[in-house]
Wavefront OBJ file of the C-alpha trace (Angstrom):
o trace
v 42.093 75.842 0.548
v 38.634 74.248 0.721
v 39.019 73.596 4.447
v 39.501 77.309 5.031
v 36.657 78.324 2.714
v 34.165 75.897 4.231
v 34.543 77.611 7.621
v 34.386 81.149 6.226
v 30.926 82.587 6.900
v 31.099 85.206 4.146
v 32.001 82.538 1.594
v 29.154 80.288 2.698
v 26.622 83.126 2.452
v 27.882 84.072 -1.009
v 27.814 80.458 -2.209
v 24.358 79.796 -0.785
v 22.988 82.984 -2.360
v 24.543 82.084 -5.705
v 23.066 78.579 -5.649
v 19.616 79.961 -4.815
v 19.797 82.439 -7.707
v 20.999 79.737 -10.068
v 18.171 77.338 -9.270
v 15.639 80.147 -9.597
v 16.988 80.570 -13.138
v 16.644 76.833 -13.798
v 13.076 76.785 -12.489
v 12.035 79.830 -14.527
v 13.499 78.545 -17.787
v 12.362 74.919 -17.521
v 9.032 73.737 -18.967
v 7.691 71.556 -16.171
v 5.105 68.802 -16.438
v 3.372 67.996 -13.149
v 1.927 64.550 -12.480
v -0.726 64.057 -11.311
v -2.006 67.454 -12.530
v -4.329 67.897 -9.535
v -1.620 67.179 -6.973
v -1.774 70.612 -5.354
v -5.465 70.195 -4.551
v -4.705 66.760 -3.087
v -1.862 68.067 -0.932
v -3.905 71.033 0.273
v -6.540 68.633 1.604
v -3.929 66.696 3.595
v -1.589 69.418 4.904
v 0.625 69.412 6.793
v 2.521 66.669 5.001
v 5.967 65.082 5.063
v 7.595 65.547 1.661
v 10.378 63.089 0.942
v 12.824 62.695 -1.936
v 16.196 61.177 -2.722
v 19.348 62.957 -1.594
v 20.994 64.653 -4.556
v 17.656 65.076 -6.324
v 16.432 67.839 -4.039
v 17.740 71.085 -5.531
v 14.501 72.035 -7.318
v 12.049 70.784 -4.689
v 11.362 74.278 -3.252
v 9.783 75.139 -6.612
v 7.318 72.249 -6.355
v 5.393 74.200 -3.727
v 2.813 76.929 -4.059
v 3.436 80.269 -2.264
v 0.996 79.374 0.543
v 2.758 76.063 1.251
v 4.884 76.816 4.288
v 7.655 74.283 4.788
v 10.853 73.503 6.638
v 13.551 71.149 5.358
v 15.825 68.900 7.401
v 19.492 69.647 6.629
v 22.589 68.077 8.172
v 24.654 69.913 10.772
v 27.780 69.130 8.747
v 29.802 72.221 7.822
v 29.419 71.555 4.093
v 25.615 71.510 4.479
v 25.615 75.105 5.723
v 25.633 76.318 2.116
v 22.535 74.206 1.389
v 20.809 75.680 4.439
v 21.550 79.235 3.337
v 20.302 78.479 -0.186
v 17.073 76.966 1.165
v 16.391 79.992 3.341
v 17.049 82.324 0.387
v 14.360 80.356 -1.455
v 11.869 80.896 1.360
v 12.169 77.469 2.977
v 12.833 77.219 6.698
v 15.510 74.842 7.961
v 15.822 72.260 10.711
v 19.426 71.280 11.421
v 20.221 67.674 12.214
v 20.589 64.348 10.467
v 20.017 60.668 10.732
v 22.311 58.336 12.618
v 23.630 54.920 11.694
v 24.423 53.819 15.261
v 23.574 54.618 18.892
v 27.035 56.171 19.265
v 26.379 59.099 16.926
v 22.633 59.493 17.510
v 22.952 62.481 19.858
v 26.086 63.867 18.198
v 24.320 64.352 14.898
v 21.388 66.110 16.503
v 18.924 63.371 15.609
v 16.953 63.733 18.859
v 16.499 67.507 18.684
v 15.787 67.371 14.942
v 13.093 64.732 15.476
v 11.335 66.843 18.086
v 11.561 69.931 15.890
v 10.136 68.053 12.904
v 7.206 66.860 15.011
v 6.656 70.333 16.498
v 6.714 71.876 13.018
v 4.019 69.491 11.790
v 1.984 70.167 14.933
v 2.064 73.861 13.984
v 0.545 73.014 10.587
v 3.774 73.545 8.637
v 4.946 70.975 6.073
v 8.336 69.332 6.509
v 10.698 67.998 3.845
v 13.449 65.429 4.310
v 15.506 63.019 2.268
v 14.540 59.361 2.478
v 18.003 57.837 2.120
v 19.959 55.998 4.767
v 22.851 58.364 5.633
v 25.617 58.108 2.996
v 23.825 55.281 1.159
v 22.206 56.662 -1.973
v 18.628 55.750 -2.860
v 18.064 53.264 -0.071
v 15.176 54.388 2.099
v 15.711 54.398 5.847
v 13.325 54.488 8.778
v 13.734 58.207 9.523
v 10.846 59.532 7.432
v 8.693 56.573 8.467
v 9.328 57.332 12.152
v 8.253 60.967 11.724
v 5.077 59.804 9.969
v 4.327 57.337 12.751
v 4.564 59.807 15.598
v 3.003 62.775 13.794
v 0.150 60.956 12.090
v 0.857 62.933 8.917
v 1.171 61.383 5.426
v 4.440 60.893 3.572
v 4.384 62.425 0.079
v 7.068 60.903 -2.221
v 8.372 63.510 -4.680
v 10.738 63.248 -7.642
v 11.883 66.087 -9.893
v 14.039 65.787 -12.989
v 15.176 67.909 -15.904
v 16.247 66.727 -19.333
v 19.275 69.017 -19.197
v 21.349 67.857 -16.251
v 24.772 66.665 -15.213
v 25.054 63.659 -12.914
v 27.848 64.355 -10.470
v 30.301 61.724 -9.264
v 29.234 62.098 -5.646
v 28.026 59.426 -3.219
v 24.405 60.470 -3.828
v 24.757 60.723 -7.647
v 23.468 64.287 -7.372
v 21.903 65.915 -10.422
v 23.061 69.382 -11.355
v 19.986 70.645 -13.167
v 20.625 72.894 -16.151
v 18.315 75.624 -17.514
v 16.361 75.882 -20.768
v 14.730 72.510 -21.236
v 11.988 70.120 -20.170
v 11.348 69.095 -16.599
v 8.933 67.027 -14.564
v 7.673 66.812 -11.004
v 6.008 63.528 -10.069
v 4.285 62.815 -6.774
v 3.538 59.300 -5.560
v 0.541 58.145 -3.578
v 0.650 59.226 0.080
v 1.886 56.767 2.692
v 0.359 56.613 6.167
v 2.041 54.916 9.133
v -0.148 53.916 12.099
v 0.886 55.080 15.547
v 0.824 51.509 16.844
v 3.113 50.260 14.040
v 5.385 47.387 15.088
v 8.801 46.601 13.613
v 7.366 44.649 10.685
v 4.898 47.434 9.852
v 7.656 50.035 9.975
v 9.826 48.010 7.595
v 6.872 47.524 5.252
v 6.263 51.294 5.234
v 9.956 51.893 4.505
v 9.786 49.450 1.592
v 6.727 51.298 0.286
v 8.618 54.612 0.444
v 11.436 52.939 -1.494
v 9.114 51.572 -4.178
v 7.108 54.761 -4.654
v 10.191 56.975 -4.817
v 11.795 54.652 -7.365
v 8.618 54.721 -9.471
v 8.255 58.510 -9.188
v 11.911 59.026 -10.134
v 11.660 56.781 -13.189
v 8.480 58.526 -14.291
v 9.919 62.023 -13.765
v 13.018 61.167 -15.789
v 10.875 59.706 -18.590
v 8.635 62.785 -18.711
v 11.624 65.131 -18.665
v 13.119 63.220 -21.572
v 9.895 63.646 -23.536
v 8.714 60.068 -23.148
v 5.698 58.732 -21.311
v 2.992 60.627 -23.145
v 4.069 64.156 -22.167
l 1 2 3 4 5 6 7 8 9 10 11 12 13 14 15 16 17 18 19 20 21 22 23 24 25 26 27 28 29 30 31 32 33 34 35 36 37 38 39 40 41 42 43 44 45 46 47 48 49 50 51 52 53 54 55 56 57 58 59 60 61 62 63 64 65 66 67 68 69 70 71 72 73 74 75 76 77 78 79 80 81 82 83 84 85 86 87 88 89 90 91 92 93 94 95 96 97 98 99 100 101 102 103 104 105 106 107 108 109 110 111 112 113 114 115 116 117 118 119 120 121 122 123 124 125 126 127 128 129 130 131 132 133 134 135 136 137 138 139 140 141 142 143 144 145 146 147 148 149 150 151 152 153 154 155 156 157 158 159 160 161 162 163 164 165 166 167 168 169 170 171 172 173 174 175 176 177 178 179 180 181 182 183 184 185 186 187 188 189 190 191 192 193 194 195 196 197 198 199 200 201 202 203 204 205 206 207 208 209 210 211 212 213 214 215 216 217 218 219 220 221 222 223 224 225 226 227 228 229 230 231 232
């Protein structure tokens, strides 16, 4: 049944539209705390930027932007991701289709080359890009993908975490959060990360580790603020 539905265009459009409407409801009915409070001024000074977050924690990220913040998000070419792409576009976020690769064998198959060029071109046009930090299919372990884009674009990585007190943690590989309406929420942004163009292997790994650490810290802080702890 699901195999037939996942290839049905009408179903995917309906599901994507429904998800977009649902998360609009969540965003409108959640009392969000933003940390740091001046983050929008900081981001405006540095645009375009590379926004990164953990897979499965990304559903509310379109609402972390102001109306003038143009952005495109990297979404897998996998059939199941088509619904996510439709939802993102319904929320006013452009999409770039492709994904990371775990070996040379699937690098071209997954569209990693074309996606990389499109990400770089998008930043060159002054448009922000958003992408998950995780190694493909390994939750909350930062890979080199976002670091590579930062290296070749010269643009800063902005770690972002969003959480709501009312949520269901799904039993999926990425431990995705299904955010629920009518409660507290938080959006926490970590310090920007810059990667020099001449970065060698050790520098790239150090930048990846910094992405890991700052996303972990932002996530912990967002969850604490959403729960009502941490001075909020």
